[in-house]
N, C-alpha and C positions, 0 to 999 in steps of 0.2 A: 558505667563508671563516671565519676566526676572528671571534669577537665583537669589536666595537670596544672600544678601551680606554675605561673609564669616564672621564667628564669630570673627576671628582674622585675619585682612587683611595682617598681616606680613607673615603668614604661609599658603600660598595658595597651597604649594606643599607637605604638610604634612598631614597624616592621624591623627585622634585623637589617642593619645598614652600617656603612663605614662611619658615618657622622656620629651615630649613637655610640658605636664602639670607641671612637676617639674621645668622646665626652666622658664616658664611664671610666675608661682607662686613665684618662687625665685625672679625674676626681679621686679615683682609688690611689693613684700615685701621690698626689700632693697632700692627701689627708693621712697618709701612712707615716707615723712618726719615725719609722726606720728608713724611710726613703731619703736619698740626698736631695730630692725635690720637694720635701715637706714644706708646706706653707702654713704659717701661723693663722689662726682663725681671724685675727684682726686684719690680715692682708688678703683674705679670701673675698675679693671684690669682683662682682660680675655686673656688667652693664648690658641693658637690653634696649634696643630701639623698640618702638611700639607698633606703629602702622606698618603692616606687612611682615612684621616679625612675630608678634603674638596676637595682633588684632587685625581683622580684615581691612583691606584697603581697596578692594575691587568691587564696590557696590554703588556706583561704578567708579568712584574715586574716594579720596580720603574722607573720614568722618567729618573733620573740621571744614573741609571744602563743602561737603553736602549740607552741613549745618549753616554755613554762611550763605549758600544759595537760598536756603529756606528763609533765613533771617532777612536777606536783602530783597527778596522778590515775593515771598508768600506769607510772611508773618503779619497777621492783621493788626497786631499791637505795635508795629514799628514802621515809621516813615523813614526809609533809608535815604541818606544824602547821596549825591550823584556818584561819588567815587566808590561807595559801598555797593550801590546798585550796579555799577559798571563791572566791578569785580565779581559780583554774584552772577551777572549775565554772562561773563566770560566762562565761569564754571558751567553754567547751564548749556551754553553753546558747545563747550567741550564734550560734556557727557551725552548730549542729545544728538549732536551732528558730527562730532569728531573734530570740530574746528580747533586748530592749535591754540594753546594758551599763549598769551603774550610773553615775550622774553622777560625773564626776571620775575615771573609771576609769584614765586615763593614770597618775595618781599611785598609785591602788590597785594597779595592776599593777606599777609600778616598785618600790614598797615590798615587795610580795610577792616579786618577783624577787630583790631584794637578799637576802631571807631564804632563798630557795629554793636558792641556790648558795653560801651562806655556808660558809666552811671549806674550800672547794676552793682548791688552789693555782692560780695563773694558768695554769700548764701543763695542769693537770687540766681546768680550765674550757675552755681552748682545744680540747682533745681532745674534750670533751663536745659542744661546739657543732659541731665538724666531723663527729663521729659522727652527731649528729642530722641534720646537713645531708646525709648519705648516704641518708636515707629518701626514697622516691619522693614527689614533690610531689603533694599531694592535688589532684585536679581536672585532672591532666595525665598523658599518657603520654610516655615518652622523656626524662624530666627528674627530677633530684633537687632537693631544696630548695637545696642548695649550688651547683647549676648554673643557678639560675633568674635569670640576668642578662638584661636587655634588650640583646640583641646590638648594635642600632644605637647605643645610648648608650655602649657600650664603645668604639665608633669615635670618639665625641666625646672621650673621655679621651686616646686615642692622638693625635688631631689637635691637641688643645691642648698636649700634652706636646711634640710636634715643633715647635710654634710658641712655645716658651719659657714656657708657663704652668705654674704649680704648682697642682695640684688637691687640694683637701681634701674629705674626706667629713665632712659635718656632719649627724649623724643623731639622731633621738629615741631610737633603740635603744641598748642597752648598748654602751659603747665597745669592750669586749672581744669581744662578739658581732660587731660590725662588723669588728674586726681579723681575727677568725677567718674570716669570710665572704669578705672582699676580699683575703686573702693570696694567693689563687689568681690574682688580677689583677695582682700585682706592685706593689700600692700599699703603701708602707712604713707601719708602724704609727704613726709620728710625724705622719702626715697624716690621722689619724682622730680626730674629735671626736664624743663621744656622751654618753649618760647615764652618770653616774658613781656608784659605790658606794664605801663606805669600804674601805680595805685595812689589813692588819696583818701582822706577821710571826708565824711559828708559835709562838715562845716569848715574845711580847710581853705576853700577858695583858691586863690592864686598864690597864697603864702607858701614858700618852699618848706618842705618837711623839716629841714634843718633848723628852721626858725619857728616851727609850729609845734605846740603840745596838744595832742588830741585829748578830748574828754572821755570820761568813763562810758558814756552812753553813745558815743559816735560809732557808726558803722564804717567799715573800709569799703571803698568803691573802686571799681575798675576805671582806670584812666583811658585816654584816647590815643596814647602814643606807644609805639613799639620800642622796647628796650633792646631785645636781641631775638633774632631768628636762630633757633638752635639746630643748625645744620652744619655738616662737614666739620671744618676745624673749630667752629664755634662750639661744637659738642665737646671737643677736647678742652677748650678753655673753661667751659662750665664744669666739667668733671674735675679739672684741676682746682677750681675755686671752691666748689661745693663739697667734694669728697676729700680732696687733699691727698689721694693716693692713686697710683696708676692701677687700673683694673688688671686682673689676671685672666678673666674670661670676658668675651664680648660677643654679642649676638645682634645681627642686623639683616638687611635684605636689599640694600641699594647703595649707590655711590655716595649718598649722603651719610653713610655709616663707615666708609673706608677710613677716614681720618681717625675715628674712634677705635676701629680695629687696629690700625697701625700704631696708635698710642699704646694700646694694650700689648701688642707684640714687641714694643720697645722695652717692656718690663724685664728686669734682670732675673726675676722669678720665672719659673715655668709658666707659660701662658698659652692661650689658644683663642682663635676667633672663628665664628661660624656665620655663614650667610645662607638664608633661606632663598630658594628660587621658586617662583610661582609658575610651576610647569604642569599643573593639573587642570586640564581643560574640561574634564568631566564633572568635577566637584566644585570648581571655582571658575571665575571669569578671567582665565589666564591666557597668556601668549607663550606657548611652549617653545616655539622657535627662538624667541627673544630670550627666554629663561635659560635655555641651553647654551646660548652664546655667552650669557653672563656667567654661567657656571664655569666655563673655560677661563674667563677673566678672573674669577674669584680664586680658583685653584692656583693659577699662576701667581696671584698675590700672596699665597700662603694661607688662605682661609679654607676651613672645612665647609663643604657644601651640603645643605639639607634639601633634599628633593621632596616637595610636598606631595607629589604624585606617588613616588616610590617608597618614601620613608614613613608616611603617615597612614595608619589604618583608616582614620577619619580626619577631617579637618575641623569642621564646626560641630560635629556630633552626627550620629547615624540618622537622626530624623530630619536633618536639614538637607534640602535639595536645591540644586541650582536650577533656575528658571530664567527665561528672557527678561531683560530689563523692561520696566514700564515707565512711561512718562506722561 
């Protein structure tokens, strides 16, 4: 006999769990015109962190950190200035020896990354990210960096889309890195919010943009200065500026997402926030003890917890296997 039809065809890669029940019950309620909690389609806004929420971050660290390490230390086409090389070396020491990253490294990295790709056109940078994404993901077989999506979370995107939600990616990673990585998912670039660096045109020189009119044939280049690192409350500011509405759903995995979750939960409309915990030591390079401690913290904050070990039938796909890191 054929296998029975799954009870919810959207979630074929999930086990039965409280987090999924909470999500589906929420969506069924707020999309029911007869419910007192009904939310108009225009207000059905969901925000998703990227790294560690629907894209891998444990190979052995964030995609953008790995890429800067390569850019600063191994890219034969690039002669890195000292500060870029130092940031890249900090990442290498961290992933290879466990040496603690310097205090405030999020901003150190962001400023170094702004310099590291300065002068690239947006098209050149997009190609660079996608080419790096073709490299085999360290610590796994059967997967490249650009393929390292959490397959069950992609089902959440599809489910929300079919129920009238607009989903935004709100990441601490570079906006143009995010755009390059998620383009394969069919997420349009206007729904991506991330770290921003300055831009300029090829012939602009030092003339401020407010005083310069670009020509028809000019390319837009990446500048060398950081505008904003999109973490913690900066995520809220960016959501407020770019979306103009408070989300009703929020998905994340770390303390960098708590402000975004709290902003969502301040909504007068019915709302919910979800945190993934990296507790699967068999299929991912996770720290279960740390993850379980975080789960307690997230539940106390009023967030639903998604266990990657218990709630996902697969993480990256059944053919992907965890293996030791290589250096």
